[in-house]
MMTF fields as JSON, N, C-alpha, C and O atoms, coordinates in Angstrom:
{
  "mmtfVersion": "1.0.0",
  "mmtfProducer": "UNKNOWN",
  "numBonds": 295,
  "numAtoms": 296,
  "numGroups": 74,
  "numChains": 1,
  "numModels": 1,
  "chainsPerModel": [1],
  "groupsPerChain": [74],
  "chainIdList": ["A"],
  "bondAtomList": [4, 2, 8, 6, 12, 10, 16, 14, 20, 18, 24, 22, 28, 26, 32, 30, 36, 34, 40, 38, 44, 42, 48, 46, 52, 50, 56, 54, 60, 58, 64, 62, 68, 66, 72, 70, 76, 74, 80, 78, 84, 82, 88, 86, 92, 90, 96, 94, 100, 98, 104, 102, 108, 106, 112, 110, 116, 114, 120, 118, 124, 122, 128, 126, 132, 130, 136, 134, 140, 138, 144, 142, 148, 146, 152, 150, 156, 154, 160, 158, 164, 162, 168, 166, 172, 170, 176, 174, 180, 178, 184, 182, 188, 186, 192, 190, 196, 194, 200, 198, 204, 202, 208, 206, 212, 210, 216, 214, 220, 218, 224, 222, 228, 226, 232, 230, 236, 234, 240, 238, 244, 242, 248, 246, 252, 250, 256, 254, 260, 258, 264, 262, 268, 266, 272, 270, 276, 274, 280, 278, 284, 282, 288, 286, 292, 290],
  "bondOrderList": [1, 1, 1, 1, 1, 1, 1, 1, 1, 1, 1, 1, 1, 1, 1, 1, 1, 1, 1, 1, 1, 1, 1, 1, 1, 1, 1, 1, 1, 1, 1, 1, 1, 1, 1, 1, 1, 1, 1, 1, 1, 1, 1, 1, 1, 1, 1, 1, 1, 1, 1, 1, 1, 1, 1, 1, 1, 1, 1, 1, 1, 1, 1, 1, 1, 1, 1, 1, 1, 1, 1, 1, 1],
  "groupList": [{"groupName": "UNK", "atomNameList": ["N", "CA", "C", "O"], "elementList": ["N", "C", "C", "O"], "formalChargeList": [0, 0, 0, 0], "bondAtomList": [1, 0, 2, 1, 3, 2], "bondOrderList": [1, 1, 2], "singleLetterCode": "X", "chemCompType": "L-PEPTIDE LINKING"}],
  "groupTypeList": [0, 0, 0, 0, 0, 0, 0, 0, 0, 0, 0, 0, 0, 0, 0, 0, 0, 0, 0, 0, 0, 0, 0, 0, 0, 0, 0, 0, 0, 0, 0, 0, 0, 0, 0, 0, 0, 0, 0, 0, 0, 0, 0, 0, 0, 0, 0, 0, 0, 0, 0, 0, 0, 0, 0, 0, 0, 0, 0, 0, 0, 0, 0, 0, 0, 0, 0, 0, 0, 0, 0, 0, 0, 0],
  "groupIdList": [1, 2, 3, 4, 5, 6, 7, 8, 9, 10, 11, 12, 13, 14, 15, 16, 17, 18, 19, 20, 21, 22, 23, 24, 25, 26, 27, 28, 29, 30, 31, 32, 33, 34, 35, 36, 37, 38, 39, 40, 41, 42, 43, 44, 45, 46, 47, 48, 49, 50, 51, 52, 53, 54, 55, 56, 57, 58, 59, 60, 61, 62, 63, 64, 65, 66, 67, 68, 69, 70, 71, 72, 73, 74],
  "secStructList": [7, 7, 7, 7, 7, 7, 7, 7, 7, 7, 7, 7, 7, 2, 2, 2, 2, 2, 2, 2, 2, 2, 2, 2, 2, 2, 2, 2, 2, 2, 2, 2, 2, 2, 2, 1, 2, 2, 2, 2, 2, 2, 2, 2, 2, 2, 2, 1, 7, 2, 2, 2, 2, 2, 2, 6, 6, 7, 7, 4, 4, 4, 2, 2, 2, 2, 2, 2, 4, 4, 4, 7, 7, 7],
  "xCoordList": [-18.374, -19.374, -18.703, -17.647, -19.31, -18.748, -19.201, -20.306, -18.341, -18.67, -18.816, -18.025, -19.819, -20.086, -20.015, -20.57, -19.343, -19.284, -20.598, -21.042, -21.21, -22.496, -22.385, -23.39, -21.196, -21.03, -20.752, -19.826, -21.564, -21.382, -20.441, -20.544, -19.543, -18.616, -19.138, -19.337, -19.363, -19.876, -18.745, -18.078, -18.546, -17.529, -18.226, -19.13, -17.807, -18.362, -17.437, -16.214, -18.043, -17.24, -16.621, -17.08, -15.595, -14.933, -15.915, -15.93, -16.731, -17.697, -18.7, -18.997, -19.227, -20.203, -19.543, -20.177, -18.282, -17.546, -17.342, -17.509, -16.982, -16.771, -18.079, -18.098, -19.163, -20.459, -21.148, -22.031, -20.77, -21.459, -21.604, -22.699, -20.55, -20.74, -21.745, -22.49, -21.763, -22.693, -24.122, -25.052, -24.302, -25.629, -26.132, -27.291, -25.25, -25.618, -26.006, -27.015, -25.208, -25.5, -26.829, -27.62, -27.076, -28.342, -29.525, -30.551, -29.392, -30.479, -30.727, -31.866, -29.655, -29.782, -30.562, -31.437, -30.243, -30.96, -32.442, -33.307, -32.722, -34.116, -34.851, -35.987, -34.206, -34.831, -35.145, -36.203, -34.229, -34.469, -35.664, -36.537, -35.699, -36.807, -38.144, -39.148, -38.181, -39.441, -39.956, -41.14, -39.096, -39.545, -40.134, -40.746, -39.957, -40.466, -41.994, -42.585, -42.631, -44.088, -44.704, -45.813, -43.983, -44.507, -44.575, -45.521, -43.576, -43.574, -44.743, -45.455, -44.929, -46.043, -47.38, -48.294, -47.506, -48.744, -48.965, -50.086, -47.901, -48.012, -48.42, -49.242, -47.851, -48.209, -49.678, -50.38, -50.136, -51.532, -52.461, -53.421, -52.173, -53.019, -53.007, -54.036, -51.862, -51.767, -52.587, -53.02, -52.795, -53.57, -55.074, -55.834, -55.51, -56.938, -57.429, -56.656, -58.704, -59.3, -59.502, -59.422, -59.761, -60.015, -61.238, -61.269, -62.238, -63.443, -63.118, -63.607, -62.296, -61.918, -61.085, -61.22, -60.234, -59.449, -60.372, -60.178, -61.369, -62.298, -63.058, -63.312, -63.419, -64.091, -63.189, -63.677, -61.889, -60.92, -60.552, -59.743, -61.154, -60.873, -59.551, -58.952, -59.09, -57.799, -57.949, -58.919, -56.968, -56.82, -55.49, -54.658, -55.299, -54.077, -52.822, -51.811, -52.899, -51.727, -51.442, -50.394, -52.366, -52.177, -51.497, -51.144, -51.314, -50.822, -49.46, -49.283, -48.512, -47.167, -47.198, -46.565, -47.923, -48.001, -48.689, -48.265, -49.736, -50.452, -49.571, -49.573, -48.827, -48.016, -46.748, -46.363, -46.089, -44.794, -44.854, -43.862, -45.986, -46.19, -45.164, -44.858, -44.641, -43.713, -42.382, -41.672, -42.036, -40.758, -40.833, -39.825, -42.026, -42.193, -42.021, -42.754, -41.051, -40.793, -40.814, -40.199, -41.51, -41.573, -40.542, -40.415],
  "yCoordList": [-37.686, -38.048, -38.115, -38.728, -37.497, -37.453, -38.671, -39.177, -39.131, -40.258, -39.735, -38.911, -40.216, -39.787, -40.993, -42.05, -40.832, -41.905, -41.925, -40.893, -43.081, -43.187, -43.95, -44.159, -44.362, -45.108, -44.139, -43.33, -44.238, -43.39, -44.085, -45.293, -43.341, -43.879, -43.486, -42.304, -44.478, -44.223, -44.354, -45.386, -43.318, -43.33, -43.327, -42.525, -44.224, -44.265, -43.48, -43.528, -42.772, -42.033, -43.005, -44.138, -42.561, -43.383, -43.73, -44.861, -42.766, -43.0, -44.085, -44.961, -44.044, -45.061, -46.427, -47.452, -46.45, -47.713, -48.321, -49.528, -47.494, -47.98, -48.383, -49.297, -47.707, -47.992, -49.212, -49.789, -49.613, -50.691, -51.986, -52.548, -52.485, -53.724, -53.574, -54.507, -52.414, -52.181, -52.068, -52.54, -51.447, -51.34, -52.736, -53.073, -53.537, -54.903, -55.712, -56.417, -55.613, -56.328, -55.869, -56.692, -54.56, -54.021, -54.528, -54.894, -54.553, -55.069, -56.548, -57.012, -57.288, -58.711, -58.898, -59.759, -58.093, -58.179, -57.843, -58.49, -56.836, -56.462, -57.612, -57.925, -58.238, -59.363, -60.512, -61.133, -60.796, -61.855, -61.493, -62.325, -60.248, -59.813, -59.87, -60.226, -59.527, -59.515, -60.914, -61.084, -61.91, -63.288, -63.897, -64.964, -63.242, -63.733, -63.685, -62.671, -64.783, -64.846, -63.807, -63.331, -63.457, -62.438, -61.082, -60.322, -60.781, -59.521, -59.507, -58.51, -60.622, -60.692, -60.541, -59.909, -61.115, -60.971, -59.516, -59.013, -58.838, -57.42, -56.59, -55.681, -56.896, -56.179, -56.406, -55.476, -57.647, -57.951, -57.187, -56.558, -57.244, -56.546, -55.038, -54.38, -54.492, -53.055, -52.659, -51.513, -53.605, -53.292, -53.275, -52.791, -53.8, -53.832, -52.456, -51.647, -52.21, -50.964, -51.073, -52.163, -49.954, -49.95, -50.803, -51.464, -50.786, -51.581, -53.075, -53.857, -53.47, -54.875, -55.328, -56.458, -54.443, -54.768, -54.926, -55.826, -54.06, -54.12, -55.449, -56.006, -55.954, -57.25, -58.34, -59.299, -58.196, -59.158, -58.861, -59.566, -57.808, -57.441, -56.72, -56.774, -56.043, -55.354, -53.875, -53.443, -53.102, -51.696, -51.585, -52.491, -50.478, -50.284, -50.435, -50.978, -49.953, -50.031, -51.461, -51.713, -52.391, -53.785, -54.639, -55.79, -54.086, -54.888, -55.514, -56.714, -54.742, -55.285, -56.391, -57.432, -56.178, -57.199, -58.458, -59.571, -58.29, -59.43, -60.212, -61.443, -59.498, -60.162, -60.779, -61.879, -60.077, -60.516, -61.231, -61.822, -61.188, -61.946, -61.672, -60.521, -62.745, -62.648, -61.994, -61.499, -61.985, -61.395, -59.879, -59.237, -59.295, -57.848, -57.199, -57.515, -56.291, -55.585, -54.091, -53.615, -53.355, -51.892, -51.269, -50.045],
  "zCoordList": [-59.929, -58.957, -57.581, -57.424, -56.623, -55.272, -54.483, -54.678, -53.596, -52.713, -51.293, -50.835, -50.616, -49.246, -48.32, -48.621, -47.212, -46.222, -45.452, -44.949, -45.361, -44.669, -43.36, -42.681, -43.001, -41.763, -40.623, -40.683, -39.598, -38.42, -37.451, -37.237, -36.878, -35.894, -34.522, -34.245, -33.658, -32.321, -31.315, -31.239, -30.562, -29.518, -28.175, -27.939, -27.29, -25.94, -25.028, -25.155, -24.123, -23.158, -22.163, -22.02, -21.49, -20.484, -19.369, -18.882, -18.968, -17.893, -18.28, -17.468, -19.505, -19.91, -20.065, -19.817, -20.471, -20.574, -19.192, -19.013, -18.214, -16.855, -16.18, -15.356, -16.525, -15.906, -16.509, -15.874, -17.708, -18.432, -17.621, -17.595, -16.956, -16.188, -15.044, -14.743, -14.414, -13.31, -13.816, -13.163, -14.969, -15.579, -15.941, -15.699, -16.52, -16.889, -15.658, -15.668, -14.6, -13.364, -12.766, -12.306, -12.771, -12.259, -13.054, -12.481, -14.372, -15.217, -14.962, -15.017, -14.683, -14.365, -13.059, -12.972, -12.053, -10.775, -10.948, -10.358, -11.754, -12.018, -12.696, -12.339, -13.672, -14.383, -13.432, -13.534, -12.507, -11.522, -10.645, -10.398, -10.178, -9.323, -10.02, -9.402, -11.3, -12.032, -12.33, -12.622, -12.262, -12.477, -11.216, -11.269, -10.103, -8.821, -8.825, -9.198, -8.411, -8.416, -7.48, -7.722, -6.411, -5.492, -6.183, -5.977, -6.999, -7.748, -8.731, -8.849, -9.432, -10.39, -9.682, -10.214, -8.485, -7.704, -7.314, -7.394, -6.893, -6.535, -7.747, -7.629, -8.905, -10.127, -10.474, -10.869, -10.323, -10.61, -9.673, -10.118, -8.379, -7.413, -7.653, -7.501, -8.021, -8.29, -9.514, -9.633, -10.416, -11.623, -11.376, -12.215, -10.229, -9.911, -9.456, -8.942, -9.651, -9.16, -7.65, -7.083, -7.014, -5.572, -5.232, -4.194, -6.105, -5.876, -5.948, -5.133, -6.92, -7.043, -5.842, -5.374, -5.357, -4.164, -2.959, -2.141, -2.846, -1.716, -1.705, -0.637, -2.875, -2.959, -2.382, -1.785, -2.557, -2.025, -0.574, 0.029, -0.021, 1.363, 1.54, 2.614, 0.492, 0.526, 0.234, -0.388, 0.696, 0.32, -0.407, -0.346, -1.088, -1.848, -0.978, -1.424, 0.251, 1.131, 1.615, 2.21, 1.364, 1.77, 0.699, 0.957, -0.49, -1.614, -1.317, -1.523, -0.847, -0.607, 0.433, 0.253, 1.512, 2.562, 2.034, 2.344, 1.25, 0.688, -0.297, -0.291, -1.136, -2.162, -1.594, -1.99, -0.661, -0.188, 1.161, 1.586, 1.83, 3.045, 4.131, 4.443, 4.699, 5.839, 5.462, 6.338, 4.18, 3.785, 3.644, 3.35, 3.85, 3.731, 5.101, 6.039, 5.217, 6.455, 6.196, 5.242, 7.033, 6.891, 7.818, 7.866]
}
């Protein structure tokens, strides 16, 4: 009876090993940003239809200014 190895060996490239800390840090920054209530407000407003925005007196281009207020600079 023959035996077959079923364990796969995964090798990471040098580039992916070197990039891993930066990817982790970037994901951490994204997670912090997504927890911000202003971001959640922008996501909510973006999910509304144009008609729903109009009822609130907004247009699609107003979402960032409405959500981020004084901290939003163009």
